[in-house]
C-alpha angles and dihedrals in degrees: 000000000000093000092049089053092051093047091049092048092048091051091048093049093048091047092050094046091048093054089047092052093048093048093048090051094046097044095041095046108132115246118247089250100035095124092055121092112239093242135099135176120267089253093050091046088055091050092050091047093045093051095043091047088050091053097043099255097106129047102174135093124296094237104135091244116130094214132150097283091054095046091050090049088053091050089050090050090048093050092051093048099046097255132136101275098226100128093239124125101223134155096287095042092047091050090052089051090050096240137115126237087201124230119310120245134184120269087242091058093047089048093052095048089050092050094047094046091050090049088053092050093048092047096044104032114020105139093032123113112278089248090054090053091053089048091055089054090047091056089056091049091045088056091052089057094046121091088219093067139048114285101231131064092240089048093054096045097046096042104129112273093352095120129028092214091063092052095048095040096244087124088078094060117114110258122227130232092269091057093049090049092049092048091051091047090052092050089050091060108267109141112176086169090068094225098320117163096192140040132180143172104248090205094059110022112113099180112108090199095061091060090059090066117100112257114237103175139335120227119180107316096336125093113206118209147166 
């Protein structure tokens, strides 16, 4: 009788421990995107919202804000596509959405790019309408993407004779809050220049070549062209 009791107790203990271990493993299983911070740029948020709305997962506004409705839509999409439903748009979820999160860079590099872009905006477009300041930053970023120009922000801005402010030293002026905000908006994807690669002030430009470029839009005193 005693042996039977000991055997039964041992089997019960093993069974209970096994369920506990399985439960612990299951409920503490890391999500597929656990290493990714639950933040995206405004432009990336809009891309997520646009795709999810088009496919019927999201019914809110395309505002670039990763709020509760967007997060729940992401979870819904993840559940339907066999992904960990954590509400985080990490590498696997982004791949399923058909979008790229872009290459990761250090916060130091990002801060350096933001600061340099803000300095360029302040030197080149202070006094211009805010949208015009963003457009100037967008031209820099459009050049980074173009095979015809250097592929970094610093490379574009410091390309010989590309920007007057570099030649006369105004690039070293301390930017104001508006310049920093415009730089961030451009980095987040806003492009009021509509893909322009050049801009110039028609009242002061002396290059005949620049006038041969196709005008895209005029904002304030600057003409934006391709």
